[in-house]
N, C-alpha and C positions, 0 to 999 in steps of 0.2 A: 850477326844478321838477325833481325827480328822476324818472327813468324806468328801468324794467327793460327791457333790450333785448339783442339779439344783438350780439356783437363777433366778427367773422370772424377766424379764425386758420387756418393750414394752407397747404398748397401749392396751386399751380394745379390745378384740376380735382379737388382732394381737400379739399372744404370741411369745416371743423369750426368750431363756434361756442362762445364763452364766453357765459354768461348773466351780465350785469353790471348793477350799479346805477350810473348815471352821470347827469350833467346831460342834460336832454332835447335841447338844442341843441349838445352837445359833438361834436367830431369822432369819427369811428369809431375812429381809432387813439389817441385821447386817453386819459389815465389815468382809469380808472373809480374810483368810490368804493369798491366792493367787488365781488368775484366771488362769485356765489351758485350757480353750476352750470356744466355743460357740455352740449352737444348735438351729436350726430353725425348729420347728415341722411342719410348713406349707409346706416347700420344702423338709423336711427330710434331710437337709444338716448339717453336723457337721464339725467343724475344731478343732483339738486337738493339743496340744503341747505334743507329745508322750513321749519325754524325761522327761518332768516335771511330767507327769502322772505316769510313771514308777518309778520315784524318790519318789513320795509321796506314792505309793503302797508299795515300798520297806521299807519305814520308818514305815508304819503300818496304813496309812489312809484307812478306809473301804469305798468302794463305795456303794451307795444305790442300790437296785435291778434294778431300771431303768437305772442308770448310768452303772452298770455292763453289762447289756444287750447292751447298746450303745457301750461300749468298745469292746464287743465280735463282734458286727457288723462292727466296724471300724478296727478290727484286732490288737488291742492293747494288749489284753489278749486272751488266748486260753483255754476256759473252756465252759461247757454247760451254756445255758441261765438259768436265775432264773425266776420262775413264779411270776408275779407281782399280788398281791392280791388286789382287789378293795373292798372298803367298800360297804356293801349293805344298802339300806335305812332301818331304824328301824321300820317304820310304816308298811312295807310290811311283816316283819318277823312274827308277830303274826297271820296274816291271812293265811300264808302258813302253819304254825304249826297246826292251827285248821283244815285246809282242809286235811292235811295228816294224822290226827289221825283216826284210824279205828273206824267206828261206830258199836258199839255192843249194843244189846238190854240188858237192865238190867235184871239180874237174878230175876225171880219172883217165890217165893215158894208158894205152895198151902196153903190156909188158913186152920188151924187145925179145925176139926169138934168139935163143942162144944156139950157135953153131957148134956141134960136137966133133 
């Protein structure tokens, strides 16, 4: 299955992305099928080949959620944006779960009286 996704290029702390059509499960540095644009997140500028993007969408290539939102901003497609879900750190998850658990006192039954 083909996907339209970002391919990171650039130096450390100076990201720049190519917008490429590639296999969905391919490695990030693998050779793409075609490059259809570039995106600079520092200046928020993107340049797209709209005809090629529409061609690949018509063929059945699926954009990632971030690419879909970029296409909506650029006016390539007209649909609502998709919420991009960020992964949460796993170390913080147990602490939050323990803090949100209600604190209840254990039920204590009275001791039965012993007959002597």
